[in-house]
ZATOR-577111 format. One line per field, with one value per atom (N, C-alpha, C): atom name; x negated, y, z negated; residue in one letter; residue number from 1. Coordinates in Angstrom, 3 decimals, padded with zeros to 6 digits. Example, Ala and Ser with C-alpha at 12.3 -4.5 7.8 and 13.67 -1.06 7.14 Angstrom:
residues 2
atom	(N:CA:C:N:CA:C)
X	(-013.190:-012.300:-013.200:-012.850:-013.670:-012.900)
Y	(-005.690:-004.500:-003.300:-002.250:-001.060:000.030)
Z	(-007.800:-007.800:-007.800:-007.080:-007.140:-007.870)
type	(A:A:A:S:S:S)
seq	(1:1:1:2:2:2)
//
This chain:
residues 190
atom	(N:CA:C:N:CA:C:N:CA:C:N:CA:C:N:CA:C:N:CA:C:N:CA:C:N:CA:C:N:CA:C:N:CA:C:N:CA:C:N:CA:C:N:CA:C:N:CA:C:N:CA:C:N:CA:C:N:CA:C:N:CA:C:N:CA:C:N:CA:C:N:CA:C:N:CA:C:N:CA:C:N:CA:C:N:CA:C:N:CA:C:N:CA:C:N:CA:C:N:CA:C:N:CA:C:N:CA:C:N:CA:C:N:CA:C:N:CA:C:N:CA:C:N:CA:C:N:CA:C:N:CA:C:N:CA:C:N:CA:C:N:CA:C:N:CA:C:N:CA:C:N:CA:C:N:CA:C:N:CA:C:N:CA:C:N:CA:C:N:CA:C:N:CA:C:N:CA:C:N:CA:C:N:CA:C:N:CA:C:N:CA:C:N:CA:C:N:CA:C:N:CA:C:N:CA:C:N:CA:C:N:CA:C:N:CA:C:N:CA:C:N:CA:C:N:CA:C:N:CA:C:N:CA:C:N:CA:C:N:CA:C:N:CA:C:N:CA:C:N:CA:C:N:CA:C:N:CA:C:N:CA:C:N:CA:C:N:CA:C:N:CA:C:N:CA:C:N:CA:C:N:CA:C:N:CA:C:N:CA:C:N:CA:C:N:CA:C:N:CA:C:N:CA:C:N:CA:C:N:CA:C:N:CA:C:N:CA:C:N:CA:C:N:CA:C:N:CA:C:N:CA:C:N:CA:C:N:CA:C:N:CA:C:N:CA:C:N:CA:C:N:CA:C:N:CA:C:N:CA:C:N:CA:C:N:CA:C:N:CA:C:N:CA:C:N:CA:C:N:CA:C:N:CA:C:N:CA:C:N:CA:C:N:CA:C:N:CA:C:N:CA:C:N:CA:C:N:CA:C:N:CA:C:N:CA:C:N:CA:C:N:CA:C:N:CA:C:N:CA:C:N:CA:C:N:CA:C:N:CA:C:N:CA:C:N:CA:C:N:CA:C:N:CA:C:N:CA:C:N:CA:C:N:CA:C:N:CA:C:N:CA:C:N:CA:C:N:CA:C:N:CA:C:N:CA:C:N:CA:C:N:CA:C:N:CA:C:N:CA:C:N:CA:C:N:CA:C:N:CA:C:N:CA:C:N:CA:C:N:CA:C:N:CA:C:N:CA:C:N:CA:C:N:CA:C:N:CA:C:N:CA:C:N:CA:C:N:CA:C:N:CA:C:N:CA:C:N:CA:C:N:CA:C:N:CA:C:N:CA:C:N:CA:C:N:CA:C:N:CA:C:N:CA:C:N:CA:C:N:CA:C:N:CA:C:N:CA:C:N:CA:C:N:CA:C:N:CA:C:N:CA:C:N:CA:C:N:CA:C:N:CA:C:N:CA:C:N:CA:C:N:CA:C:N:CA:C:N:CA:C:N:CA:C:N:CA:C:N:CA:C:N:CA:C:N:CA:C:N:CA:C:N:CA:C)
X	(-193.749:-194.886:-196.187:-196.752:-197.950:-199.307:-200.032:-201.591:-202.077:-201.640:-202.107:-201.468:-200.412:-199.514:-200.167:-200.847:-201.435:-202.254:-203.256:-204.091:-203.210:-202.224:-201.579:-200.633:-200.244:-199.527:-200.480:-201.665:-202.757:-203.029:-203.224:-203.420:-202.328:-201.080:-199.672:-200.002:-200.230:-200.306:-201.378:-202.599:-203.697:-203.173:-202.366:-201.803:-200.708:-199.981:-198.965:-199.683:-200.686:-201.443:-202.312:-202.821:-203.419:-202.433:-201.287:-200.223:-200.129:-200.230:-200.322:-201.392:-202.724:-203.931:-204.041:-203.389:-203.762:-202.876:-201.758:-201.190:-201.421:-202.748:-203.232:-203.707:-203.200:-203.921:-205.146:-205.662:-207.182:-207.107:-206.075:-205.741:-205.387:-205.191:-204.705:-205.634:-206.867:-207.714:-208.103:-207.842:-208.053:-206.644:-205.536:-204.384:-204.399:-203.534:-203.634:-202.446:-202.842:-202.137:-201.641:-200.554:-200.126:-201.024:-202.211:-203.435:-204.103:-203.926:-204.356:-205.860:-206.707:-208.030:-208.581:-207.883:-208.332:-207.597:-208.069:-207.198:-207.172:-206.621:-206.328:-207.797:-208.838:-210.035:-210.519:-210.626:-211.136:-210.309:-209.024:-208.168:-208.348:-208.538:-208.780:-210.417:-211.123:-212.388:-212.528:-211.476:-211.281:-211.019:-209.946:-209.321:-210.236:-210.630:-211.644:-213.111:-213.565:-214.378:-213.884:-212.717:-212.310:-212.060:-211.903:-211.659:-213.367:-214.251:-215.716:-216.283:-215.708:-216.042:-215.574:-214.637:-214.134:-214.736:-215.590:-216.444:-217.550:-218.244:-219.392:-218.969:-217.948:-217.433:-216.600:-216.042:-215.486:-216.651:-217.811:-218.749:-219.698:-219.346:-219.847:-220.901:-221.077:-222.010:-221.330:-222.134:-221.983:-221.802:-221.017:-221.006:-222.379:-223.189:-224.501:-225.677:-225.099:-225.808:-225.538:-224.111:-223.731:-223.963:-224.048:-224.825:-223.882:-224.776:-224.087:-223.656:-223.886:-223.951:-222.675:-221.426:-220.375:-219.756:-220.964:-220.647:-220.748:-220.410:-220.328:-219.229:-219.587:-218.517:-218.837:-217.959:-218.152:-217.087:-216.738:-215.591:-216.369:-217.414:-218.238:-217.163:-217.499:-216.718:-215.573:-215.215:-214.209:-213.554:-212.882:-212.159:-210.999:-210.480:-209.784:-210.743:-211.790:-212.641:-213.156:-213.471:-213.998:-212.844:-211.780:-210.471:-210.494:-210.572:-210.222:-211.502:-212.710:-213.813:-213.707:-213.380:-213.216:-212.006:-211.001:-209.744:-210.014:-210.622:-211.066:-211.953:-212.798:-213.856:-212.991:-212.106:-211.467:-210.371:-209.682:-208.860:-209.456:-210.631:-211.418:-212.009:-212.443:-212.856:-211.868:-210.446:-209.425:-208.880:-209.392:-208.583:-209.719:-210.964:-211.924:-211.658:-212.010:-211.851:-212.176:-211.266:-211.240:-211.603:-211.371:-211.456:-210.350:-209.241:-208.121:-208.445:-209.290:-209.620:-211.026:-211.955:-213.419:-212.873:-213.898:-213.921:-214.714:-214.076:-214.715:-214.927:-216.238:-216.808:-216.286:-215.006:-214.666:-214.742:-214.693:-214.795:-214.037:-212.745:-211.953:-211.887:-213.145:-213.105:-214.188:-214.555:-214.143:-212.454:-212.283:-210.679:-210.600:-209.671:-209.608:-209.370:-209.722:-209.566:-208.140:-207.307:-205.835:-205.420:-205.940:-205.722:-205.964:-207.489:-207.966:-207.567:-207.201:-206.311:-204.944:-204.182:-202.806:-203.039:-204.157:-204.657:-204.935:-205.659:-206.080:-204.517:-204.023:-202.543:-201.919:-201.609:-201.034:-201.455:-202.811:-203.687:-203.657:-203.671:-203.763:-202.269:-201.265:-199.879:-199.659:-199.826:-199.472:-200.193:-201.275:-202.159:-202.005:-201.337:-200.752:-199.260:-198.721:-197.585:-197.937:-199.069:-199.475:-200.024:-200.937:-201.203:-199.911:-198.970:-197.825:-197.006:-197.009:-196.477:-197.312:-198.767:-199.708:-199.452:-199.293:-199.280:-197.895:-196.792:-195.531:-194.937:-195.241:-194.889:-193.750:-193.022:-191.847:-192.439:-191.945:-192.539:-191.988:-191.369:-190.638:-191.656:-191.699:-192.571:-191.784:-192.645:-192.085:-191.247:-190.216:-189.458:-189.985:-190.502:-190.855:-192.090:-193.212:-194.415:-194.139:-192.949:-192.513:-192.083:-191.412:-191.048:-192.356:-193.199:-194.479:-195.239:-195.248:-196.110:-195.548:-194.173:-193.671:-193.657:-193.784:-193.804:-195.270:-196.366:-197.697:-197.963:-197.222:-197.731:-196.911:-195.521:-194.710:-195.083:-195.657:-196.066:-197.143:-197.867:-199.297:-199.260:-198.244:-198.209:-198.648:-197.839:-198.207:-199.820:-200.399:-201.871:-202.657:-202.178:-202.952:-202.784:-201.341:-201.154:-201.956:-202.014:-202.770:-204.145:-204.671:-206.091:-206.399:-205.397:-205.693:-205.666:-205.445:-205.728:-204.301:-203.273:-202.226:-201.484:-200.817:-200.115:-198.817:-198.216:-197.209:-195.881:-195.255:-194.237:-193.240:-192.501:-191.659:-190.043:-189.278:-188.020:-186.975:-186.487:-185.512:-184.256:-183.423:-182.019:-181.758:-181.151:-180.851:-180.469:-179.765:-179.542:-180.456:-181.601:-182.668:-183.073:-183.303:-183.892:-185.145:-185.519:-186.874:-188.260:-188.208:-189.335:-189.305:-188.285:-188.266:-188.770:-188.161:-188.487:-190.033:-190.589:-192.035:-192.904:-192.378:-193.070:-193.077:-191.866:-191.845:-192.514:-192.664:-193.549:-195.009:-195.460:-197.061:-197.014:-195.944:-196.073:-196.056:-195.297:-194.989:-193.307:-192.956:-191.652:-191.528:-190.389:-189.747:-189.357)
Y	(017.402:017.768:017.959:019.102:019.446:019.151:018.928:018.683:019.432:020.797:022.006:021.851:020.958:020.439:019.201:018.649:017.461:017.399:018.386:018.492:018.831:019.331:019.696:018.409:017.706:016.503:015.492:015.425:014.601:014.944:016.319:016.779:016.368:016.416:016.015:014.501:013.795:012.361:011.906:012.579:012.582:012.975:014.239:014.442:013.296:012.909:011.997:010.690:010.195:009.139:009.308:010.579:010.730:010.503:011.036:010.589:009.255:008.331:006.876:006.410:007.137:006.822:007.291:008.474:009.042:008.331:007.358:006.581:005.182:004.865:003.421:003.202:002.282:002.066:001.092:001.141:000.703:-000.971:-001.643:-002.973:-003.222:-002.437:-002.703:-002.681:-002.572:-002.490:-003.686:-004.804:-006.241:-007.064:-006.181:-006.473:-006.733:-007.793:-007.986:-007.019:-006.749:-005.801:-006.382:-005.775:-006.353:-006.542:-006.107:-006.391:-007.538:-008.850:-010.095:-010.050:-009.293:-009.330:-008.416:-007.493:-006.595:-006.532:-006.269:-005.960:-004.495:-003.822:-002.552:-001.830:-002.025:-001.181:-001.258:-002.526:-002.847:-002.046:-001.867:-001.100:000.220:000.783:002.388:002.592:001.548:001.838:001.911:001.333:001.174:002.622:003.105:004.249:005.395:005.591:006.530:006.587:005.320:005.187:005.926:005.548:006.028:007.483:008.195:009.592:010.136:009.573:010.005:009.899:008.910:009.061:010.228:010.860:011.841:013.109:013.615:014.785:014.539:013.515:013.126:012.853:012.092:011.786:013.140:013.863:015.125:016.002:016.052:016.961:016.466:015.156:014.689:013.643:013.250:011.940:010.617:009.819:008.485:007.384:006.646:005.474:004.959:004.783:004.339:005.377:006.855:007.990:007.699:007.519:007.415:006.090:005.140:003.810:003.218:002.885:002.334:003.087:004.333:005.096:004.890:004.640:004.332:002.919:002.007:000.606:000.463:-000.693:-001.036:-000.243:-000.284:000.433:002.017:002.739:004.203:004.806:004.040:004.961:005.050:004.512:004.807:004.373:005.406:005.109:005.987:006.874:007.799:007.778:006.631:006.627:007.582:008.273:009.551:010.675:010.811:011.971:011.483:010.299:009.837:010.207:009.885:010.225:011.627:012.421:013.992:014.263:014.017:014.413:014.113:012.612:012.299:013.045:013.113:013.738:015.351:015.929:017.267:017.517:016.691:016.502:016.121:015.227:014.977:016.037:016.515:017.488:018.567:019.107:020.205:020.048:018.802:018.467:018.470:017.892:018.363:019.622:020.368:021.668:022.624:022.141:022.985:023.318:024.506:024.971:023.994:023.535:022.962:021.402:020.971:019.499:018.599:019.262:018.429:018.130:018.978:018.567:018.212:018.074:017.497:015.793:015.423:013.874:013.420:012.218:011.469:010.428:009.706:008.537:007.515:007.119:005.883:004.713:003.502:002.240:001.928:002.755:002.146:003.612:004.470:005.567:005.703:006.911:008.129:008.701:009.295:009.813:011.432:011.891:013.479:013.413:014.439:014.600:014.432:014.966:014.694:013.287:012.339:010.984:010.384:010.692:010.257:010.687:011.877:012.552:011.793:011.600:010.831:009.380:008.772:007.432:007.482:008.426:008.787:008.941:009.648:010.026:008.684:007.893:006.585:005.632:005.497:004.698:005.115:006.306:007.015:006.748:007.255:007.076:005.425:004.430:003.239:002.603:002.864:002.191:002.963:004.183:004.585:003.890:003.530:002.584:001.255:000.913:-000.641:-000.614:000.715:000.842:000.887:001.490:001.637:000.580:-000.397:-001.873:-002.546:-002.475:-003.303:-003.080:-001.688:-001.184:-000.863:-001.421:-001.323:000.231:001.072:002.471:002.554:003.702:003.852:004.200:003.370:003.020:004.073:004.910:005.823:006.928:006.926:007.889:009.144:010.377:011.395:011.080:011.382:011.207:012.035:013.197:013.842:013.211:012.769:011.913:010.627:010.058:008.894:009.038:010.059:010.450:010.662:011.569:011.848:010.670:009.650:008.600:007.564:007.454:006.706:007.331:008.722:009.547:009.349:009.126:008.743:007.535:006.218:004.904:004.117:004.567:003.533:003.303:004.467:004.035:003.302:003.102:002.565:001.158:000.797:-000.259:-001.426:-001.891:-003.213:-003.232:-002.348:-002.211:-002.644:-002.137:-002.115:-003.667:-004.028:-005.469:-006.557:-006.511:-007.339:-007.000:-006.058:-005.799:-006.702:-007.201:-007.578:-006.539:-005.328:-004.287:-004.206:-004.581:-004.657:-006.038:-006.554:-007.739:-007.874:-008.859:-009.433:-008.167:-007.636:-006.840:-007.732:-006.928:-007.588:-007.242:-008.134:-007.531:-007.061:-005.758:-005.051:-005.079:-004.687:-004.528:-003.290:-003.285:-002.024:-000.988:-001.302:000.170:000.541:-000.033:000.306:001.611:002.203:003.600:003.442:004.795:004.956:004.426:004.235:003.946:002.529:002.086:000.266:000.105:001.055:000.529:000.705:001.806:001.919:000.836:000.474:-000.649:-001.750:-002.218:-003.302:-003.281:-002.058:-001.914:-002.235:-001.925:-002.090:-003.405:-004.354:-005.565:-006.050:-004.827:-004.945:-005.120:-005.641:-006.011:-004.780:-003.983:-003.229:-003.741)
Z	(070.570:069.886:070.848:070.553:071.497:071.012:071.760:071.411:070.154:070.303:069.343:067.870:068.057:066.947:065.921:066.810:066.180:065.219:065.009:063.746:062.455:062.408:061.410:060.894:061.830:061.626:061.128:061.494:061.005:059.678:059.340:057.972:057.061:057.538:056.693:056.370:057.346:057.092:055.989:056.246:055.022:053.659:053.661:052.262:052.019:052.681:052.333:051.749:052.344:051.981:050.946:050.398:049.342:048.109:048.220:047.172:046.925:047.805:047.128:046.869:047.089:046.619:045.133:044.898:043.667:042.719:042.978:041.936:042.058:042.642:042.583:041.162:040.300:039.095:039.021:037.892:037.721:037.908:037.574:037.843:039.193:039.910:041.564:042.376:042.126:043.178:044.182:043.359:043.893:044.452:044.337:044.903:046.414:046.726:048.120:048.898:050.268:050.794:052.087:052.959:054.119:055.062:055.162:056.061:055.193:055.782:055.065:054.721:055.528:055.574:054.462:053.917:052.844:051.346:050.518:049.255:049.225:048.372:048.145:048.156:047.347:047.679:049.104:049.705:050.919:052.170:051.921:052.836:052.671:051.479:051.356:051.892:051.692:051.980:053.737:054.317:055.700:056.294:055.525:055.794:055.752:054.516:054.209:054.940:055.626:056.658:057.935:058.348:059.419:059.480:058.382:058.277:058.029:057.856:057.951:059.456:060.059:061.297:062.269:061.863:062.584:062.978:062.108:062.234:063.295:063.069:063.985:065.520:065.699:066.709:067.725:067.082:067.569:067.792:067.077:067.401:068.492:069.175:070.428:070.174:068.813:068.627:068.951:069.549:070.028:068.873:068.863:068.042:067.408:068.406:068.152:067.450:067.563:066.794:065.464:065.103:063.761:063.123:063.844:063.636:062.168:061.123:060.161:058.960:059.037:057.598:057.000:057.677:056.847:056.718:056.651:056.323:054.873:054.449:053.217:052.147:050.958:050.241:050.013:050.375:050.377:049.430:048.650:047.566:046.358:045.901:044.803:043.600:042.537:041.357:041.341:042.273:042.306:043.624:043.853:045.260:045.792:044.766:044.699:045.440:044.896:045.420:046.646:046.822:048.300:049.192:048.873:049.928:050.113:048.985:049.356:050.237:049.925:050.701:052.290:052.384:053.796:054.656:053.634:054.658:054.867:054.049:054.111:055.514:055.691:056.783:057.833:058.003:059.334:059.630:058.689:059.116:059.513:059.125:059.476:060.876:061.049:062.473:063.483:063.199:064.144:064.442:063.419:063.556:064.113:064.493:065.036:066.420:066.762:068.410:069.160:070.219:071.321:071.070:069.733:069.214:069.997:070.329:070.920:072.259:073.050:074.441:074.576:073.900:073.767:074.250:074.801:075.009:073.854:073.389:071.860:072.598:071.869:072.428:071.321:071.301:070.359:071.114:070.510:071.141:072.165:072.408:073.458:074.418:074.362:075.047:075.926:076.395:075.888:076.009:075.083:075.098:074.753:075.104:074.507:072.968:072.521:071.200:070.621:071.351:071.146:070.912:071.651:071.546:070.522:070.272:068.890:067.593:067.617:066.359:066.400:067.556:067.317:066.598:066.925:066.413:065.068:064.923:063.332:062.378:062.880:062.476:062.076:062.955:062.939:061.881:062.119:061.143:059.781:059.493:057.971:057.444:058.262:057.755:057.463:058.451:058.350:057.081:057.061:056.112:054.676:054.535:053.418:052.783:054.107:053.571:052.793:053.633:053.091:051.794:051.482:050.030:049.131:049.658:048.761:048.450:049.398:049.341:048.400:048.419:047.717:046.399:046.159:044.835:043.997:044.635:044.121:044.156:045.049:045.135:046.027:045.973:046.791:048.062:049.158:050.452:051.400:051.019:052.110:052.546:053.856:054.608:054.934:055.109:055.631:056.998:057.058:058.344:059.573:059.490:060.621:061.193:060.107:060.558:061.138:060.732:061.302:062.767:063.016:064.238:065.046:064.610:065.319:065.754:064.717:064.922:065.993:066.017:067.156:068.528:068.505:069.751:070.420:069.546:069.739:070.114:069.363:069.300:070.182:070.300:071.178:072.668:073.471:074.773:074.835:073.884:073.970:073.067:072.244:071.389:072.158:073.452:074.084:074.520:074.802:075.206:074.003:072.735:071.593:071.127:071.415:070.797:071.771:072.910:073.893:073.840:073.015:073.029:071.500:070.642:069.535:068.371:068.592:067.390:066.554:067.038:066.097:066.301:064.882:065.141:065.942:065.894:066.760:066.319:067.265:066.861:066.083:065.083:064.277:064.780:065.129:065.609:064.424:064.813:064.004:064.507:063.740:064.389:065.165:066.159:066.970:066.271:065.014:064.344:063.037:063.205:062.107:062.209:061.097:060.763:061.482:061.634:062.409:062.021:060.587:059.670:059.744:059.847:059.966:061.316:062.383:063.599:064.241:063.182:063.480:062.949:061.794:061.006:061.795:062.448:063.271:064.459:065.038:066.294:066.002:064.725:064.155:063.546:063.505:063.153:061.762:061.138:059.613:059.399:058.433:057.935:056.771:057.011:055.898:054.692)
type	(X:X:X:X:X:X:X:X:X:X:X:X:X:X:X:X:X:X:X:X:X:X:X:X:X:X:X:X:X:X:X:X:X:X:X:X:X:X:X:X:X:X:X:X:X:X:X:X:X:X:X:X:X:X:X:X:X:X:X:X:X:X:X:X:X:X:X:X:X:X:X:X:X:X:X:X:X:X:X:X:X:X:X:X:X:X:X:X:X:X:X:X:X:X:X:X:X:X:X:X:X:X:X:X:X:X:X:X:X:X:X:X:X:X:X:X:X:X:X:X:X:X:X:X:X:X:X:X:X:X:X:X:X:X:X:X:X:X:X:X:X:X:X:X:X:X:X:X:X:X:X:X:X:X:X:X:X:X:X:X:X:X:X:X:X:X:X:X:X:X:X:X:X:X:X:X:X:X:X:X:X:X:X:X:X:X:X:X:X:X:X:X:X:X:X:X:X:X:X:X:X:X:X:X:X:X:X:X:X:X:X:X:X:X:X:X:X:X:X:X:X:X:X:X:X:X:X:X:X:X:X:X:X:X:X:X:X:X:X:X:X:X:X:X:X:X:X:X:X:X:X:X:X:X:X:X:X:X:X:X:X:X:X:X:X:X:X:X:X:X:X:X:X:X:X:X:X:X:X:X:X:X:X:X:X:X:X:X:X:X:X:X:X:X:X:X:X:X:X:X:X:X:X:X:X:X:X:X:X:X:X:X:X:X:X:X:X:X:X:X:X:X:X:X:X:X:X:X:X:X:X:X:X:X:X:X:X:X:X:X:X:X:X:X:X:X:X:X:X:X:X:X:X:X:X:X:X:X:X:X:X:X:X:X:X:X:X:X:X:X:X:X:X:X:X:X:X:X:X:X:X:X:X:X:X:X:X:X:X:X:X:X:X:X:X:X:X:X:X:X:X:X:X:X:X:X:X:X:X:X:X:X:X:X:X:X:X:X:X:X:X:X:X:X:X:X:X:X:X:X:X:X:X:X:X:X:X:X:X:X:X:X:X:X:X:X:X:X:X:X:X:X:X:X:X:X:X:X:X:X:X:X:X:X:X:X:X:X:X:X:X:X:X:X:X:X:X:X:X:X:X:X:X:X:X:X:X:X:X:X:X:X:X:X:X:X:X:X:X:X:X:X:X:X:X:X:X:X:X:X:X:X:X:X:X:X:X:X:X:X:X:X:X:X:X:X:X:X:X:X:X:X:X:X:X:X:X:X:X:X:X:X:X:X:X:X:X:X:X:X:X:X:X:X:X:X:X:X:X:X:X:X:X:X:X:X:X:X:X:X)
seq	(1:1:1:2:2:2:3:3:3:4:4:4:5:5:5:6:6:6:7:7:7:8:8:8:9:9:9:10:10:10:11:11:11:12:12:12:13:13:13:14:14:14:15:15:15:16:16:16:17:17:17:18:18:18:19:19:19:20:20:20:21:21:21:22:22:22:23:23:23:24:24:24:25:25:25:26:26:26:27:27:27:28:28:28:29:29:29:30:30:30:31:31:31:32:32:32:33:33:33:34:34:34:35:35:35:36:36:36:37:37:37:38:38:38:39:39:39:40:40:40:41:41:41:42:42:42:43:43:43:44:44:44:45:45:45:46:46:46:47:47:47:48:48:48:49:49:49:50:50:50:51:51:51:52:52:52:53:53:53:54:54:54:55:55:55:56:56:56:57:57:57:58:58:58:59:59:59:60:60:60:61:61:61:62:62:62:63:63:63:64:64:64:65:65:65:66:66:66:67:67:67:68:68:68:69:69:69:70:70:70:71:71:71:72:72:72:73:73:73:74:74:74:75:75:75:76:76:76:77:77:77:78:78:78:79:79:79:80:80:80:81:81:81:82:82:82:83:83:83:84:84:84:85:85:85:86:86:86:87:87:87:88:88:88:89:89:89:90:90:90:91:91:91:92:92:92:93:93:93:94:94:94:95:95:95:96:96:96:97:97:97:98:98:98:99:99:99:100:100:100:101:101:101:102:102:102:103:103:103:104:104:104:105:105:105:106:106:106:107:107:107:108:108:108:109:109:109:110:110:110:111:111:111:112:112:112:113:113:113:114:114:114:115:115:115:116:116:116:117:117:117:118:118:118:119:119:119:120:120:120:121:121:121:122:122:122:123:123:123:124:124:124:125:125:125:126:126:126:127:127:127:128:128:128:129:129:129:130:130:130:131:131:131:132:132:132:133:133:133:134:134:134:135:135:135:136:136:136:137:137:137:138:138:138:139:139:139:140:140:140:141:141:141:142:142:142:143:143:143:144:144:144:145:145:145:146:146:146:147:147:147:148:148:148:149:149:149:150:150:150:151:151:151:152:152:152:153:153:153:154:154:154:155:155:155:156:156:156:157:157:157:158:158:158:159:159:159:160:160:160:161:161:161:162:162:162:163:163:163:164:164:164:165:165:165:166:166:166:167:167:167:168:168:168:169:169:169:170:170:170:171:171:171:172:172:172:173:173:173:174:174:174:175:175:175:176:176:176:177:177:177:178:178:178:179:179:179:180:180:180:181:181:181:182:182:182:183:183:183:184:184:184:185:185:185:186:186:186:187:187:187:188:188:188:189:189:189:190:190:190)
//
């Protein structure tokens, strides 16, 4: 995979997670998720917020300049519409000319846009799985997106783990399928 392919894989992860979001029932918003700190609504709010941060950061704004504009409940009365707006903005920002090369001032950066795009891809994909688990949906992820997420994250996992950004690795069998291996790497049990 090359950096110029990342924006399209990221957009595919957004679309895949949208399918999970669209199937959340009205009585599931307070359901617990694999992320013990968040229920379904809070988790979705986190991912939508992450999507909304992409455009200003890729455009060169600092965290301080963005400030608290994405704090609190940003889902409103129509969480799917909030998802659609945020994902369209994030996808467009990463597809903009030069976005993969630009330095992005994230909390662990600055990093090239390609690094940030890869991290957003993994975040969106895995939290989509979390939403599927929490709402009783089919948990299967797109195998190609799983492969790409593994390529992005596996070399960095221990650094993220030691920083407290992901949970303890879950041991899986040597013959586990790629999705199970990715989930274990990210501290989740299939």
